[in-house]
C-alpha positions as CSV (number, residue, x, y, z in Angstrom):
1,M,7.9,-1.3,25.1
2,P,4.2,-2.1,24.6
3,A,3.3,-5.1,22.5
4,Q,2.5,-4.4,18.8
5,D,-0.1,-6.0,16.6
6,W,1.1,-7.8,13.5
7,L,0.0,-5.0,11.1
8,S,2.0,-2.4,13.0
9,H,5.0,-4.7,12.9
10,L,4.5,-5.2,9.1
11,L,4.3,-1.4,8.4
12,E,7.3,-0.8,10.6
13,I,9.4,-3.4,8.8
14,G,8.3,-2.2,5.4
15,S,8.9,1.5,6.0
16,V,5.9,2.5,4.0
17,A,5.6,6.2,3.2
18,G,2.7,7.9,1.5
19,R,3.0,10.7,-1.1
20,L,-0.1,12.6,-2.3
21,E,0.6,14.2,-5.7
22,F,-2.5,15.3,-7.5
23,R,-6.0,16.6,-6.8
24,C,-8.0,16.0,-10.0
25,V,-11.1,17.9,-10.9
26,Y,-12.8,16.9,-14.1
27,G,-16.0,17.3,-16.0
28,T,-17.1,14.6,-18.4
29,P,-15.8,13.4,-20.7
30,W,-12.4,12.7,-19.2
31,R,-9.8,10.0,-19.4
32,V,-6.3,9.5,-17.9
33,A,-3.7,6.8,-18.6
34,Y,-1.1,5.9,-16.0
35,P,2.2,4.2,-16.9
36,Q,3.8,1.3,-15.1
37,S,5.0,2.5,-11.7
38,P,8.4,1.8,-10.3
39,S,8.7,-1.4,-8.3
40,S,9.1,0.5,-5.1
41,E,5.7,2.2,-5.4
42,I,2.0,1.3,-5.0
43,P,-0.2,3.8,-6.8
44,Y,-3.5,4.9,-5.1
45,H,-6.6,6.9,-6.0
46,V,-9.3,8.2,-3.7
47,V,-12.7,9.1,-5.2
48,L,-14.1,12.1,-3.4
49,K,-16.9,13.1,-5.7
50,G,-18.6,11.5,-8.8
51,S,-17.7,8.2,-10.3
52,A,-15.0,6.6,-12.5
53,V,-14.1,3.4,-14.3
54,L,-10.8,1.8,-13.7
55,E,-9.3,-0.5,-16.3
56,D,-6.3,-2.3,-14.7
57,G,-3.4,-3.8,-16.4
58,S,-4.8,-7.4,-16.4
59,G,-8.0,-6.4,-18.2
60,G,-10.2,-6.1,-15.1
61,I,-12.8,-3.3,-15.0
62,H,-13.8,-1.7,-11.7
63,R,-16.5,0.8,-11.3
64,L,-15.7,3.3,-8.6
65,T,-17.9,5.7,-6.7
66,A,-17.4,8.5,-4.1
67,G,-15.8,7.0,-1.0
68,D,-13.8,4.3,-2.9
69,I,-10.1,3.9,-2.3
70,V,-8.2,1.9,-4.8
71,L,-4.6,0.6,-4.4
72,L,-2.7,-1.2,-7.2
73,P,-0.1,-3.3,-5.4
74,N,1.1,-4.8,-8.7
75,N,2.0,-1.2,-9.8
76,S,0.6,-2.0,-13.3
77,K,-0.2,0.6,-15.9
78,H,-3.9,1.5,-15.8
79,V,-6.6,3.8,-17.2
80,L,-9.3,5.8,-15.4
81,H,-12.1,7.4,-17.3
82,D,-15.7,8.5,-17.0
83,G,-17.2,5.5,-18.8
84,S,-19.0,7.4,-21.5
85,G,-16.8,6.4,-24.4
86,I,-16.9,10.0,-25.7
87,P,-13.5,11.5,-26.7
88,A,-12.1,13.2,-23.7
89,S,-11.5,16.9,-23.4
90,P,-7.8,17.6,-22.7
91,A,-6.7,18.3,-19.1
92,R,-4.1,20.8,-17.9
93,E,-2.0,20.9,-14.8
94,R,-1.2,23.8,-12.5
95,E,1.3,23.7,-9.7
96,Q,0.3,25.0,-6.3
97,P,2.3,24.7,-3.1
98,N,2.2,21.1,-1.8
99,L,0.6,19.4,-4.8
100,T,-0.5,19.7,-8.4
101,I,-4.1,20.4,-9.6
102,S,-5.2,18.6,-12.7
103,E,-8.4,19.9,-14.4
104,N,-10.2,20.1,-17.7
105,D,-13.0,22.1,-19.3
106,G,-15.6,19.3,-19.3
107,T,-19.1,20.4,-18.5
108,G,-20.7,17.1,-17.6
109,E,-20.8,15.2,-14.2
110,R,-18.0,16.3,-12.0
111,L,-15.3,14.1,-10.6
112,E,-12.9,15.0,-7.8
113,M,-10.1,12.6,-6.9
114,L,-6.9,12.5,-4.9
115,C,-4.0,10.5,-6.5
116,G,-0.6,9.5,-5.1
117,H,1.5,6.5,-4.3
118,F,3.0,4.6,-1.4
119,V,6.8,4.1,-1.3
120,L,8.1,0.7,-0.1
121,S,11.7,0.0,0.9
122,A,13.2,-2.9,-1.0
123,P,13.1,-5.8,-0.7
124,N,10.2,-5.4,1.8
125,D,7.9,-4.8,-1.2
126,R,7.8,-8.6,-1.5
127,L,6.5,-9.0,2.1
128,I,3.8,-6.3,1.5
129,R,3.0,-6.2,-2.2
130,G,3.5,-9.9,-2.7
131,N,0.8,-10.7,-0.1
132,L,-1.8,-8.2,-1.3
133,P,-4.2,-8.6,-4.2
134,P,-3.2,-7.0,-7.6
135,V,-6.0,-4.4,-7.2
136,L,-7.5,-3.6,-3.8
137,V,-10.7,-1.5,-3.5
138,V,-12.3,-0.5,-0.2
139,H,-15.2,1.8,0.5
140,A,-15.4,4.5,3.2
141,A,-18.8,5.2,4.6
142,P,-19.9,7.4,7.5
143,Q,-20.3,5.7,10.9
144,D,-24.0,5.1,11.7
145,A,-25.9,6.2,14.7
146,N,-25.2,2.9,16.5
147,G,-21.5,3.3,16.2
148,S,-21.0,0.4,13.8
149,H,-18.7,0.5,10.8
150,E,-16.1,2.2,13.0
151,T,-13.2,1.7,10.6
152,S,-15.2,2.9,7.6
153,G,-16.2,6.1,9.6
154,Q,-12.5,6.6,10.5
155,M,-11.6,6.4,6.8
156,T,-14.2,8.9,5.9
157,N,-12.8,11.3,8.4
158,L,-9.3,10.8,7.2
159,I,-10.2,11.5,3.6
160,F,-12.1,14.6,4.7
161,L,-8.9,15.8,6.3
162,M,-6.8,15.0,3.2
163,R,-9.3,16.9,1.0
164,A,-9.3,19.9,3.3
165,E,-5.5,20.0,3.3
166,S,-5.4,19.7,-0.5
167,L,-7.7,22.7,-1.0
168,E,-5.5,25.3,0.7
169,S,-1.8,26.0,0.8
170,R,-1.3,26.2,4.5
171,L,1.9,26.1,6.6
172,G,3.2,22.5,6.9
173,G,0.7,21.4,4.3
174,R,3.0,19.1,2.4
175,A,4.1,17.3,5.6
176,M,0.5,16.9,6.6
177,L,-0.6,15.5,3.3
178,N,2.2,12.9,3.3
179,A,1.5,12.0,6.9
180,L,-2.2,11.6,6.2
181,S,-1.4,9.6,3.1
182,T,0.8,7.2,5.1
183,A,-2.0,6.7,7.5
184,L,-4.3,6.0,4.6
185,F,-2.3,2.9,3.7
186,A,-2.6,1.5,7.2
187,L,-6.3,2.3,7.4
188,T,-7.0,0.8,4.0
189,L,-5.4,-2.5,5.0
190,R,-7.4,-2.4,8.3
191,L,-10.6,-1.8,6.4
192,A,-9.9,-4.5,3.8
193,S,-9.1,-7.0,6.6
194,E,-12.6,-6.4,8.0
195,S,-14.3,-6.9,4.7
196,A,-14.2,-9.4,1.9
197,A,-12.0,-7.2,-0.2
198,A,-9.2,-9.8,-0.3
199,Q,-9.8,-13.5,-0.8
200,T,-6.2,-14.6,-0.3
201,G,-3.0,-13.1,1.2
202,L,-2.3,-11.3,4.4
203,L,-5.7,-9.5,4.5
204,A,-7.6,-12.7,4.1
205,L,-5.4,-14.2,6.8
206,A,-6.2,-11.3,9.1
207,G,-9.9,-12.0,8.5
208,H,-9.5,-15.5,10.0
209,P,-9.6,-14.8,13.7
210,R,-8.7,-18.4,14.7
211,L,-5.3,-18.0,13.0
212,A,-4.5,-14.7,14.7
213,P,-2.5,-16.2,17.6
214,A,-0.1,-17.8,15.1
215,I,0.3,-14.7,13.0
216,T,0.9,-12.5,16.1
217,A,3.5,-15.0,17.4
218,M,5.5,-15.1,14.2
219,F,5.6,-11.3,13.9
220,D,6.4,-10.9,17.6
221,D,9.3,-13.4,17.6
222,P,10.4,-14.2,14.0
223,A,13.7,-15.6,15.2
224,R,12.1,-18.4,17.2
225,A,12.4,-21.9,15.7
226,W,8.6,-22.1,15.0
227,N,7.2,-25.4,13.8
228,L,3.7,-26.3,12.6
229,P,2.7,-28.2,15.8
230,Q,3.6,-25.2,18.0
231,L,1.7,-22.7,15.7
232,A,-1.3,-25.1,15.5
233,R,-1.4,-25.4,19.3
234,L,-1.5,-21.6,19.6
235,C,-4.6,-21.6,17.5
236,N,-6.2,-24.6,19.3
237,M,-6.1,-26.7,16.1
238,S,-4.6,-29.9,14.9
239,R,-1.6,-29.6,12.7
240,A,-3.5,-30.7,9.6
241,T,-6.4,-28.3,10.3
242,F,-4.0,-25.4,10.9
243,M,-2.2,-26.1,7.6
244,R,-5.4,-26.3,5.7
245,H,-6.9,-23.1,7.1
246,F,-3.6,-21.2,6.6
247,Q,-3.1,-22.4,3.1
248,D,-6.7,-21.6,2.1
249,S,-6.5,-18.1,3.6
250,F,-3.0,-17.0,2.8
251,G,-2.4,-19.0,-0.4
252,R,0.9,-20.2,0.9
253,S,2.3,-21.9,3.9
254,A,3.1,-20.5,7.4
255,Y,6.7,-21.2,6.7
256,D,6.6,-19.1,3.6
257,L,5.3,-16.1,5.5
258,L,7.9,-16.6,8.3
259,T,10.7,-16.8,5.7
260,D,9.5,-13.6,3.9
261,L,9.3,-11.9,7.3
262,R,12.8,-13.0,8.3
263,M,14.3,-11.9,4.9
264,S,12.8,-8.4,5.2
265,L,14.3,-8.1,8.7
266,A,17.6,-9.3,7.4
267,A,17.6,-6.8,4.6
268,N,17.0,-4.0,7.0
269,A,19.7,-5.2,9.4
270,L,22.3,-5.6,6.5
271,S,21.9,-1.9,5.7
272,Q,23.6,-1.1,9.0
273,P,27.4,-0.4,8.8
274,S,28.5,-2.9,11.4
275,A,26.2,-5.8,10.3
276,T,27.7,-9.1,9.2
277,A,25.9,-12.0,7.5
278,E,26.8,-14.2,10.5
279,A,25.3,-11.8,13.0
280,V,22.2,-11.2,11.0
281,A,21.7,-14.9,10.4
282,E,21.8,-15.6,14.1
283,A,19.5,-12.6,14.9
284,I,16.7,-13.9,12.7
285,G,16.9,-17.5,13.8
286,Y,19.3,-19.3,11.4
287,Q,21.9,-21.5,13.0
288,S,23.7,-22.0,9.7
289,V,25.1,-19.0,7.8
290,S,25.0,-21.0,4.6
291,A,21.3,-21.8,5.0
292,F,20.7,-18.1,5.6
293,R,22.6,-17.1,2.5
294,R,20.7,-19.6,0.4
295,A,17.3,-18.4,1.7
296,F,18.2,-14.7,1.3
297,T,19.5,-15.2,-2.3
298,Q,16.4,-17.1,-3.2
299,R,14.0,-14.5,-1.8
300,V,15.9,-11.3,-2.6
301,G,17.7,-12.3,-5.8
302,V,21.2,-11.3,-4.6
303,T,23.5,-12.6,-1.9
304,P,23.6,-10.8,1.5
305,G,27.0,-9.4,0.7
306,E,25.8,-8.0,-2.7
307,W,22.7,-6.5,-1.0
308,R,24.8,-4.9,1.7
309,R,27.1,-3.3,-0.9
310,S,24.3,-2.1,-3.0
311,V,22.5,-0.5,-0.1
312,R,25.6,1.2,1.2
313,G,26.6,2.4,-2.3
314,S,23.1,3.9,-2.8
315,A,23.4,5.7,0.6
316,K,26.8,7.2,-0.3
317,A,25.5,8.3,-3.7
318,E,22.5,9.9,-2.1
319,A,24.6,11.7,0.5
320,S,26.9,13.1,-2.1
321,A,24.1,14.2,-4.5
322,P,23.1,17.9,-4.7
323,D,20.0,18.6,-2.7
324,Y,17.7,19.6,-5.6
325,P,14.0,19.4,-5.3
326,A,12.4,16.5,-7.2
327,P,10.7,17.5,-10.5
328,P,6.9,17.4,-10.5
329,R,5.3,14.3,-11.9
330,S,2.9,14.3,-14.9
331,L,-0.3,12.4,-15.0
332,H,0.4,11.1,-18.5
333,V,-3.0,12.2,-19.7
334,D,-4.5,10.5,-22.7
335,S,-6.8,13.3,-23.8
336,A,-8.2,14.1,-20.5
337,T,-7.1,13.5,-17.0
338,T,-7.5,11.0,-14.2
339,A,-9.2,12.3,-11.2
340,A,-12.2,14.6,-11.4
341,Q,-15.1,12.4,-10.3
342,F,-13.1,10.8,-7.6
343,A,-13.5,13.6,-5.1
344,D,-17.0,14.9,-4.4
345,K,-18.8,11.8,-3.2
346,V,-16.6,11.0,-0.3
347,H,-16.9,14.7,0.7
348,S,-20.7,14.6,0.2
349,E,-21.1,11.4,2.2
350,H,-19.1,12.9,5.0
351,E,-21.5,15.8,5.1
């Protein structure tokens, strides 16, 4: 099997799946309020045309323009609006195959936006969400004539494909939209790691090339009994220098990252019918089952046995439940809706 980079490892462990739900088309004035998302989800919005103002759950204000992609890893409630302060005209939703269209009768500046969420498997949300900023905004821009900004150009092309799929109800459209949405998550993290979008956490760590050998080593072989001198030598640093750079970039220690990684792998392994705590502890590098149980309970909040029973109970319930389609979501519009200006600019930039 070919070697994988650490981000590919992370996304494989976390089992991230994208879901595109709405294409929003609004004229000003407009406003949409989003409730708190479930802990297993990260909401996202892609501005295709126009502009928008995002008010996040912590009081932060972010001005978004066409080409902006925003993720809310803290899944907080938030509001999107046109910024005019004028009472918003009400929006309406209409179902079409593969997604829902949200629109209003506003006659001002137009917004087009794609809205959805990324689903994370528990407890891997800690490994992913806990190491991302509360609000992550990146910008896609066309690749220039010299071939620079390659990732940004790739993002623009991906968004163009998502918009094209959302405009027509074609065979396999839902599968395509979800697959492209899943790719959006990986590309957003790649783009953020190449910019100053994140000041601490995994993305800031990825932006520190001298630390890359240690990150890669831990993701490649998390069961190994890594210690700080070994990781420091991989990066050609002294132990003290490595600790300082890692703490400054990641916000926590290398041991914290390794423990989060091991516990996510353990949670995945415990969902298998034949897995035992003893076997899983050994597989992820613990010589003592009691030490593994303490670490797992501290990180996940339940014992390995309780986690195993809850996962298997959920699987049985899901298998026995009738296979009914999920009901469509609502945008929880205040007076107008969330996504009109978000769509045209990304499209116009691509053109």
